[in-house]
C-alpha positions in Angstrom: 29.9 -11.5 -3.8 26.9 -9.3 -3.0 23.4 -10.9 -4.4 20.4 -10.5 -4.7 17.6 -12.5 -6.6 14.0 -11.0 -6.8 11.0 -13.5 -7.6 7.2 -13.3 -7.5 6.3 -10.9 -9.3 3.3 -11.8 -12.2 0.4 -9.7 -13.6 -2.6 -8.9 -11.4 -5.8 -7.9 -11.8 -6.6 -3.9 -9.9 -7.6 -4.9 -6.5 -5.0 -7.8 -6.2 -2.5 -8.6 -4.6 1.1 -10.0 -4.4 3.9 -11.0 -2.4 7.6 -10.2 -3.5 10.5 -12.1 -2.4 13.7 -11.4 -2.0 16.6 -13.7 -1.6 20.6 -12.0 -0.6 24.2 -13.6 0.0 27.4 -12.4 0.1 27.6 -10.5 3.8 25.6 -10.6 7.1 22.4 -9.7 6.6 21.7 -8.6 10.4 24.2 -5.7 9.8 22.1 -2.9 6.8 19.0 -1.5 6.1 17.0 -3.5 3.1 15.1 -1.3 0.6 12.5 -2.1 -2.1 12.6 0.0 -5.2 10.9 -0.3 -8.9 10.9 1.2 -11.9 8.7 1.8 -14.1 8.9 1.8 -18.2 10.4 5.6 -19.2 10.7 6.6 -15.7 13.1 6.7 -13.0 13.4 4.1 -10.2 11.8 4.9 -7.3 12.1 4.3 -3.6 9.1 2.0 -2.3 10.0 0.5 1.3 12.5 0.4 3.7 13.3 -1.6 6.8 15.8 -1.7 9.3 18.5 -3.6 11.1 16.4 -4.8 13.2 12.9 -5.0 11.8 10.9 -2.4 13.4 11.6 0.2 11.6 10.4 0.9 8.4 9.2 3.1 5.9 6.8 3.8 2.6 6.5 6.2 -0.4 3.7 8.1 0.2 2.6 6.5 -2.1 2.6 2.1 -1.0 1.3 3.7 2.6 -1.0 1.8 3.7 -1.4 -1.2 1.0 2.2 -2.2 0.7 4.1 -4.1 4.1 8.1 -5.1 3.7 8.8 -7.4 6.1 12.6 -10.3 6.7 13.2 -13.2 7.9 17.1 -13.3 9.1 16.9 -17.2 9.5 15.9 -17.2 5.8 17.7 -14.1 4.4 15.6 -12.9 2.7 13.4 -9.8 2.4 9.5 -9.6 1.9 7.0 -7.1 -0.4 2.7 -7.6 0.4 1.4 -5.3 -2.1 -2.4 -5.1 -1.4 -5.2 -3.5 -3.7 -2.6 -2.9 -6.6 -3.8 -0.4 -9.1 -2.4 0.2 -13.3 0.8 2.4 -11.3 2.5 -0.6 -9.7 3.2 -2.1 -13.2 6.8 -1.4 -13.0 10.1 -3.3 -12.4 11.2 -4.4 -8.6 14.4 -4.8 -7.4 15.3 -5.0 -3.6 19.5 -3.8 -2.6 20.8 -3.4 1.5 21.9 0.7 2.4 25.8 -0.8 2.8 25.0 -3.4 0.0 23.4 -0.4 -3.1 23.6 -2.9 -6.0 20.8 -4.2 -7.7 19.8 -7.8 -8.9 17.8 -8.5 -12.1 14.4 -7.7 -10.3 10.5 -9.3 -11.4 8.8 -7.6 -13.1 4.9 -6.2 -11.8 2.3 -5.6 -14.8 -1.6 -5.0 -12.9 -3.7 -4.6 -15.6 -7.0 -5.9 -16.2 
């Protein structure tokens, strides 16, 4: 059974940082790219970042490029999203998924507020 379990969200002030984690299970980790998405209240889910199977190629939404860094750890079967210089527009539920296994976990809430 494919599963994604996100963690690391919370309340942070503008300009602050958070590191999200996603623990995966139920599939061969190295066979698929991984992605982070987010959904703000009343808005559509939007793409945030993607990392390929090797970890060498990464893609980011324009709104986060230069501030967010996605990584993956094959030994731990986890992916991470380091978020820096956060602004209130980043407030959303963040979820991870895989290209080959497009299911969703419960997500982790990020709130940026002073």
